[in-house]
N, C-alpha and C positions, 0 to 999 in steps of 0.2 A: 758762860757758854759761847761757843763760836756760832755766829749766825748773821742774819740780815735783820737789823732792827726794824726795818719798814714792814716786816711781815709778822711782827710780834702781836700775839693775841692778848693784849693787856689793856688796862684802863688808860694808862698814860705812857707815851713814848717821850723820852727826853731827847731834845735836839741840841747837839753841840753847834750852836749858831755863832754868827759874827754879830758885831754890834748893830748892824743895820737891820738884821732879821730878814733880809730880802733874798736869802739863798746864797749859796757859795759852793765850795767843793766838799769832798768827803761826805760825812754823815749828813751835813746840812743840805748839800745838793741832792743826795739820795732821798731824804725825807721830802724835800720840796717836789721832786719829780714824782714820787709815789703818791703824795697827798693831792696833787693836782693844782690847777690854777687858783682855786679858792683860797689856798693857804697864802699865796703871795699877796692877794688882796687883803686878807685879814692881818697879815704882818705889816702891811703899809699903814694900817690904822694904829699900830702899837707905838710908833715913834721911836723905834730902836730899843736897845737894852744895854745897860752898863755891864762891864765885866764883873762877874760874881753874882749878878742878879738873874731873875728868871721871870718870864711872862708866859701866859697860857693862850692857846687858840684851840679851836675844834680840831679834830683829827682829819676831817674831810675824807679823802678816799683811802686813808689808812685803816687797818683793822682796829687800831686804838681809837678810843672815843676822844681823847685829848692829846695835844702836843704841848709839852712844856719846853720852851726855848730858853737856853741858858748860854751865857758867854763866858767861856773859860779864859784863863790868862795865857798870854804868849810867854813861853819859857825864856827867861833872860839870865839863866845861871842859878836861880834859886834864892837870890838875896833881895828880891824886890817884891816880896809878899805873895809870890805865886802860890805857895801852899795854902795860905789863908783864903785867897781868892778862889782857888779850886774847891776847897772845902765849902765855901759859901755857895758855890754852884750846886753842890749836892744838897745842902741844907735848904736853900731857897727852892730848889726843884721839888723836894719833898713837901715843903710848905704849900706850894702851888697845888701839888697832888692832893694834899689834905683838903684844900679849899674846894676842890671839885668832887670830893668824896671817893677818891680812887683807892682801890684795895691792892692793885697790882701796877708796878712801874718797871719799865725797862730803860736802863741807862747805857749809853755808849761809853767808850773810854775818852772822856772829855779832855780836850787839849793835847792829846797824844799824836795827832796827825800833823798838819802843817804848822800848828802852834808849837810843836817841838818839845812838849813836856816829856821827860823820860818815862817810859811806860811803867816800870816797876814803882817808881816814886809816885806816879799818878794813881796807880792801883792802890797803893798804901793809903793815900789820902782818901780815895773813894771809899774803900772798905771801912776804914776807921771812922769816917764821918757818918756813913750810913748806919753802922753798928751803934753809934752813940746818939743817933737822931731820936727825938721824941716825935713820933708820927703815928697816924692811924693806918698807914700803908702796911699791908700784911706780907706782901711778897715783892722783893726787889730782885731783878735780874740784871746782871752785868753782861751785856751782849757785845762780844768782841768780834771785830771784823776779820781778824786773822788768828792763826794758831799761836804765834809767838805772844800776842797780847793776851790770849786766853790762858796760856801757861803762866804769864806774869800774875794775872788775877788769881789763878788757882794757888800759886805759891803763897800769895798774901792771905788768901782765904784760909789756907791750911795752918797759918801761924796761930799759936795760942792767943786767946783773948787777953788783953792787958788787965 
């Protein structure tokens, strides 16, 4: 769906964060602004996060109860493990959602902004990984910031299952 991830009424919103977890641009900045100053304080206590990993905080002023922060890979042409690192973001985020008992999760298009991951390739990794995940999460939403990203996700979601 096209929308604003900060307004999603879900148990977990996934944040496409940087390794410091202290806020940035794009989705990360929007989530930090909408969640309020408590989020920055909570993130300071987490000690950062490695690419492909995920950490959890409360949702603070968001409608979501929890925020799972994950760090996607910077696109470097596709031959430096970017796809596996991106897939790990989705698997680790779902694992953190399972840990807090989440039934609903909203994901942004991780790494497709300033990190430069090609949108259709990122959508394919996201959809394939989430479909294959073993999780107790019942509903996953891919929340796209713009129409062209939504179209890319729809195209991948319409492909037959392998």
